[in-house]
C-alpha positions as CSV (number, residue, x, y, z in Angstrom):
1,M,0.7,17.8,11.8
2,Q,-0.4,16.4,8.4
3,L,-4.0,15.1,8.4
4,A,-5.0,16.0,4.9
5,R,-5.6,12.4,3.8
6,L,-7.8,11.6,6.8
7,H,-9.8,14.7,7.5
8,K,-11.7,17.2,5.4
9,L,-11.8,20.7,7.0
10,T,-15.3,22.0,7.3
11,D,-14.7,25.2,9.3
12,P,-11.9,26.6,11.5
13,D,-12.9,24.4,14.5
14,R,-14.5,21.3,13.1
15,R,-13.4,18.5,10.8
16,V,-15.0,15.5,9.2
17,I,-13.3,12.1,9.4
18,D,-13.1,10.7,5.9
19,I,-11.2,7.4,5.8
20,R,-10.4,6.6,2.2
21,S,-9.1,3.6,0.3
22,A,-5.7,3.5,-1.3
23,N,-7.0,5.0,-4.5
24,G,-8.6,7.9,-2.8
25,A,-12.2,6.6,-3.1
26,P,-14.4,6.3,0.0
27,S,-13.7,3.1,1.8
28,G,-17.3,2.4,2.8
29,V,-16.9,3.8,6.3
30,H,-19.3,6.6,7.1
31,K,-18.2,10.1,7.7
32,A,-18.6,11.2,11.3
33,E,-18.6,14.9,12.0
34,V,-16.4,15.4,15.0
35,G,-14.2,18.1,16.5
36,V,-10.6,17.3,15.7
37,P,-8.3,20.2,16.5
38,C,-4.5,19.6,16.2
39,L,-3.3,17.2,18.9
40,N,-1.0,19.9,20.3
41,S,-4.0,22.2,21.2
42,A,-4.7,23.2,24.7
43,N,-7.3,20.5,25.1
44,T,-5.1,17.6,24.3
45,R,-1.6,16.3,25.1
46,S,1.3,17.5,23.0
47,P,2.3,15.1,20.2
48,S,5.0,12.5,21.0
49,P,8.5,13.3,19.6
50,V,8.5,9.7,18.3
51,S,6.6,9.3,15.1
52,V,3.9,6.6,15.3
53,L,4.1,6.0,11.6
54,P,7.5,5.7,10.0
55,R,8.0,6.9,6.5
56,Q,6.4,4.5,3.9
57,T,6.3,3.7,0.3
58,D,3.0,2.9,-1.4
59,A,1.8,-0.3,0.3
60,S,-0.8,-0.9,-2.4
61,Q,1.7,-1.1,-5.2
62,P,4.2,-3.9,-4.5
63,G,7.5,-3.7,-6.4
64,E,7.3,0.0,-7.4
65,G,10.3,2.0,-6.5
66,S,12.0,-0.8,-4.7
67,S,15.5,-2.1,-4.9
68,S,16.8,-5.6,-4.3
69,D,17.9,-4.6,-0.8
70,E,14.5,-3.2,0.2
71,P,11.1,-4.7,0.9
72,T,8.9,-4.7,-2.2
73,A,6.1,-3.0,-0.2
74,V,5.5,-1.5,3.2
75,I,2.9,-3.4,5.4
76,P,1.0,-0.6,7.2
77,S,0.3,-2.6,10.3
78,V,0.3,-6.1,11.8
79,D,-1.8,-7.3,14.7
80,W,0.0,-10.0,16.7
81,W,-2.2,-12.2,18.8
82,I,0.7,-12.7,21.2
83,T,-1.3,-15.0,23.5
84,S,-4.7,-16.6,23.8
85,R,-4.7,-16.3,27.6
86,C,-6.8,-13.6,29.2
87,N,-7.9,-12.4,32.6
88,L,-11.4,-11.7,31.4
89,R,-14.0,-13.7,29.5
90,C,-15.7,-11.2,27.2
91,D,-18.4,-12.9,25.1
92,F,-17.7,-10.6,22.1
93,C,-14.0,-11.7,21.9
94,Y,-12.8,-12.1,18.3
95,G,-9.3,-13.2,19.4
96,P,-7.6,-16.6,19.2
97,E,-9.0,-19.9,20.5
98,R,-8.1,-20.3,24.1
99,G,-5.5,-23.0,25.0
100,K,-3.6,-22.8,21.8
101,D,-0.6,-20.9,22.9
102,P,2.8,-22.2,21.7
103,V,5.1,-20.1,23.8
104,R,8.2,-21.6,22.1
105,D,7.3,-19.8,18.9
106,R,7.3,-16.3,20.3
107,D,10.9,-15.4,19.8
108,A,10.8,-16.7,16.2
109,I,7.7,-14.6,15.5
110,V,9.3,-11.5,16.9
111,D,12.2,-12.1,14.6
112,A,9.9,-12.5,11.6
113,L,8.1,-9.3,12.4
114,A,11.4,-7.4,13.0
115,H,12.6,-8.5,9.6
116,S,9.4,-7.7,7.8
117,A,8.3,-4.4,6.1
118,A,5.7,-3.8,8.8
119,R,5.6,-0.2,9.9
120,V,3.5,-0.8,13.0
121,V,3.2,-4.0,15.2
122,T,0.3,-4.2,17.6
123,F,0.3,-6.6,20.6
124,C,-3.1,-8.0,21.2
125,G,-4.6,-11.3,22.2
126,G,-5.9,-12.5,24.6
127,E,-4.4,-10.1,27.1
128,P,-0.8,-9.2,26.1
129,L,0.2,-8.1,29.7
130,L,0.0,-11.8,30.8
131,V,3.1,-12.3,28.7
132,S,6.1,-11.8,31.1
133,R,8.5,-10.8,28.3
134,I,6.2,-8.3,26.6
135,G,8.7,-5.5,27.3
136,D,11.6,-7.4,25.7
137,Y,9.6,-8.1,22.6
138,A,8.6,-4.4,22.4
139,E,12.2,-3.3,22.7
140,T,13.3,-5.7,20.0
141,L,10.8,-4.4,17.6
142,A,11.5,-0.8,18.4
143,K,15.2,-1.4,17.7
144,A,14.0,-2.7,14.3
145,R,12.4,0.7,13.7
146,K,8.8,-0.6,14.2
147,S,6.2,1.5,16.0
148,V,4.9,-0.7,18.7
149,V,1.3,-0.5,19.9
150,L,-0.1,-2.3,23.0
151,N,-3.8,-3.1,23.2
152,T,-4.8,-4.1,26.7
153,N,-8.0,-4.3,28.8
154,G,-6.0,-2.2,31.3
155,Q,-6.6,-4.1,34.5
156,L,-3.0,-5.3,34.9
157,L,-1.3,-2.1,33.8
158,G,-1.2,-0.4,37.1
159,R,0.4,-3.2,39.1
160,L,3.0,-3.8,36.4
161,L,4.0,-0.1,36.4
162,M,3.7,0.4,40.1
163,P,4.3,-2.9,41.9
164,R,4.0,-3.0,45.7
165,S,7.6,-4.1,45.9
166,G,10.6,-4.1,43.5
167,K,11.1,-2.2,40.3
168,P,8.4,-1.7,37.6
169,K,7.9,-4.8,35.3
170,L,6.9,-2.7,32.3
171,R,8.1,0.5,30.7
172,L,5.5,2.6,28.9
173,A,8.4,4.2,26.9
174,D,8.8,0.9,25.0
175,F,5.5,1.6,23.2
176,A,4.5,4.3,20.8
177,V,0.8,3.9,21.6
178,I,-1.1,2.2,24.5
179,G,-4.6,1.2,23.6
180,I,-7.0,0.6,26.6
181,S,-10.5,-0.8,26.3
182,V,-13.3,1.0,28.0
183,D,-16.9,-0.1,27.2
184,G,-19.0,1.8,29.6
185,S,-19.2,5.1,31.5
186,T,-20.0,3.2,34.7
187,P,-18.6,0.1,36.4
188,E,-22.0,-1.6,35.8
189,I,-22.1,-1.1,32.1
190,H,-18.4,-2.0,31.7
191,R,-19.1,-5.3,33.5
192,S,-22.2,-5.9,31.4
193,M,-19.9,-5.9,28.4
194,R,-16.8,-7.6,29.8
195,G,-18.1,-9.9,32.6
196,E,-18.1,-9.8,36.4
197,K,-14.3,-9.7,36.7
198,A,-14.1,-6.4,34.7
199,Q,-12.9,-3.5,37.0
200,H,-13.8,-0.1,35.6
201,G,-11.7,1.8,38.2
202,K,-8.5,0.0,37.3
203,V,-9.1,0.7,33.6
204,V,-9.6,4.4,34.3
205,A,-6.6,4.6,36.5
206,A,-4.5,2.9,33.8
207,A,-5.7,5.4,31.2
208,R,-4.7,8.3,33.5
209,L,-1.2,6.8,34.0
210,V,-0.7,6.5,30.3
211,G,-2.1,10.0,29.8
212,D,0.6,11.4,32.1
213,E,3.5,9.7,30.4
214,P,5.4,12.0,28.0
215,G,6.0,10.6,24.5
216,V,3.4,7.8,24.7
217,R,0.1,8.2,22.9
218,L,-3.2,7.1,24.6
219,K,-5.8,5.3,22.5
220,L,-9.2,4.4,24.1
221,A,-11.1,1.6,22.4
222,T,-14.8,0.7,22.7
223,V,-16.8,-2.1,21.3
224,V,-20.2,-0.7,20.4
225,S,-23.1,-3.3,20.7
226,S,-26.7,-3.5,21.6
227,V,-25.6,-3.9,25.2
228,N,-24.0,-0.5,25.7
229,R,-25.6,1.5,22.9
230,D,-27.7,3.6,25.2
231,D,-24.7,4.5,27.3
232,L,-22.6,5.8,24.4
233,P,-23.5,9.5,24.8
234,A,-22.5,9.4,28.4
235,L,-19.4,7.3,27.6
236,A,-18.4,9.9,25.0
237,E,-18.4,12.6,27.6
238,F,-16.4,10.4,29.9
239,V,-13.9,9.8,27.2
240,R,-13.6,13.5,26.5
241,D,-12.6,14.1,30.1
242,L,-9.9,11.4,29.9
243,K,-8.4,13.3,26.9
244,P,-7.0,10.4,24.8
245,D,-5.2,11.1,21.6
246,V,-7.8,9.1,19.7
247,W,-11.0,7.2,20.5
248,R,-11.6,4.0,18.4
249,L,-15.2,2.8,18.1
250,Y,-15.6,-0.8,16.8
251,Q,-19.0,-2.1,15.7
252,Y,-19.5,-5.5,17.4
253,S,-18.3,-8.2,15.1
254,R,-19.7,-11.8,15.0
255,R,-16.4,-13.5,14.0
256,G,-14.2,-15.6,16.2
257,E,-14.1,-19.0,17.8
258,V,-14.7,-17.7,21.3
259,N,-17.3,-15.1,20.3
260,T,-20.5,-16.4,21.9
261,G,-22.4,-13.2,22.3
262,Q,-24.0,-12.8,18.9
263,L,-27.6,-12.7,20.2
264,R,-27.1,-10.0,22.8
265,H,-24.5,-7.9,21.1
266,R,-25.5,-7.7,17.4
267,L,-26.0,-4.1,16.2
268,P,-27.2,-3.1,12.7
269,D,-24.9,-1.1,10.5
270,D,-27.0,2.0,10.3
271,E,-27.4,2.1,14.1
272,F,-23.7,1.8,14.5
273,R,-23.2,4.7,12.1
274,R,-25.8,6.8,14.0
275,L,-24.2,6.1,17.3
276,A,-20.7,6.8,16.1
277,D,-21.8,10.1,14.7
278,L,-23.4,11.1,18.0
279,A,-20.3,9.9,20.0
280,G,-18.0,12.0,17.8
281,V,-20.0,15.1,18.6
282,R,-20.2,14.4,22.3
283,A,-16.5,13.6,22.6
284,D,-15.3,16.8,20.9
285,P,-12.4,17.7,20.8
286,V,-11.2,14.2,21.1
287,P,-10.6,12.7,17.6
288,T,-12.8,9.6,17.0
289,A,-12.1,6.8,14.4
290,P,-15.0,4.4,14.0
291,S,-14.7,1.0,12.3
292,S,-17.7,-0.9,11.0
293,E,-17.7,-4.7,11.1
294,T,-17.0,-4.7,7.4
295,E,-14.0,-2.3,7.7
296,T,-12.4,-4.4,10.5
297,E,-11.8,-7.0,7.7
298,G,-8.9,-4.7,6.9
299,C,-6.5,-6.3,9.4
300,L,-3.4,-8.4,8.9
301,I,-3.2,-10.8,11.9
302,V,-0.4,-13.1,13.1
303,D,-1.8,-15.7,15.5
304,P,0.1,-17.3,18.4
305,A,1.5,-20.1,16.1
306,G,2.6,-17.7,13.4
307,N,-0.3,-18.2,11.0
308,V,-1.1,-15.1,9.0
309,L,-4.8,-14.4,8.8
310,Q,-7.2,-11.8,7.4
311,P,-10.8,-11.4,8.7
312,T,-13.6,-12.2,6.2
313,G,-17.2,-12.2,7.1
314,D,-17.6,-14.3,10.3
315,T,-14.3,-16.1,10.0
316,Y,-10.5,-15.7,9.3
317,I,-8.8,-16.8,6.1
318,P,-5.3,-18.2,6.5
319,Y,-2.7,-17.1,3.9
320,G,0.5,-18.7,5.2
321,N,2.8,-18.8,8.2
322,C,5.5,-16.3,9.0
323,L,7.6,-19.0,10.6
324,K,7.8,-20.8,7.2
325,E,8.1,-18.0,4.8
326,P,8.8,-14.2,5.0
327,L,5.8,-12.1,6.0
328,D,6.5,-9.8,3.1
329,D,6.0,-12.6,0.7
330,I,2.6,-13.5,2.3
331,W,1.6,-9.8,2.2
332,G,2.5,-9.6,-1.5
333,R,0.0,-12.2,-2.5
334,L,-2.9,-11.0,-0.3
335,P,-5.9,-10.3,-2.5
336,A,-7.3,-7.5,-0.3
337,R,-4.3,-5.4,0.7
338,S,-6.1,-2.1,-0.1
339,A,-8.7,-2.9,2.6
340,I,-5.9,-3.1,5.2
341,V,-4.2,0.0,3.9
342,S,-7.5,1.9,4.2
343,N,-8.5,0.5,7.6
344,K,-5.1,1.6,9.2
345,R,-5.3,5.2,7.9
346,W,-6.7,6.2,11.3
347,L,-3.1,5.9,12.6
348,S,-2.3,9.2,10.9
349,V,-4.3,10.9,13.6
350,L,-1.4,10.0,15.9
351,G,1.7,11.1,14.1
C-alpha cells in the first residue's frame, strides 16, 4: 500500500503522520507519532479490494493535462449534508440548520454529484440513515465511479441491517467506508457529549458489524472537546480493541447554526495537539488522523438545498449552487482548493 505522501517512516514498526499541503509543505496540522503498520497486518483487517480513492489528476492545478471531454480538475472529496434531520441533539453539531430539508432536490443533487469530478462523496448531515433512499443514492454514485462514504452516529445501523422482520433495508456493500461516531469509552461520557438519547452500546455493536463486513472500511470518528478530554486515553485503548481502519480525531469547532456548546466544549489548539499525540500512541497500531479546527476548513460541502459551502472561521462561505451550475465550475473558482486537497489526504490511509 502506498503511504509515502502521508507517513514518514521512523523505524520498522512506527510511523509519523505528516499531512502535507498540495505543494509538499506542512499543512499546519501537527505530527502525531503513532503506530501505523500496513493495514493488512495481523492486527487489522485486510484491505478492501475496492479502492477508496480512484485515480486522480492534480486537483490543485485546474486545466493541466485535461481534454475537452474530461473534467478540468479532480475534486478530492465532497461532503453532502443529505439531511438536516437527526435522532440526536449534539450541542457541538456543525451541520445544517434544522428544518431546512428540501427532499425534492435530492435526486437532482445526486445527479450533479454523479456528473462531477468528485472522487469521494461522503453522506453526512444530520443523520443520513434517516433518509429512506440512502442505499439508492449510494448505488447511483458508485455506478458513477465515486467512492461513497457514510458518516453516521451509528444508532440506526443495526436495525437497518438486521430488522426484526423483512429483508435488510441497507447494504454495507454500497459503501466504501462507514464512519461511526464514538465520543467516549463509556456510555456516560458518550452521553455527556451527544445527549441523553445517545446509546453507546448500539454504536459499539454497529462498529463491530461493519468490522465484520468484507470489503468495507471502518472509520471511527471522535470530536475532542473539554468535555471528553480526560477520557481520551481510555477511549484510545477502546478504539484499539475495535480495530478500525482509521481513527479520525476532530478538534471541537465553534462553527454552525445549531452549535450551542461553545462554552463547555471549547478546547485550545495546543491541548488538542497534545491529546491527539497521546491518543495516537495509546491506539497503536490503529492509524490516527487528527484534524484541528483550522484544518477542518478544508472541506467542500453541499447542503440539503444544493448550496456549495466551505468552512471559514466560525461560519460557512457560499460559492454557488450545484443545481444551477456544474460543481466542477464552482470548484474551479474556489480560492482555497489546496486546503481541501490537504485535509483529505488522510483518505490515502484507506486505499
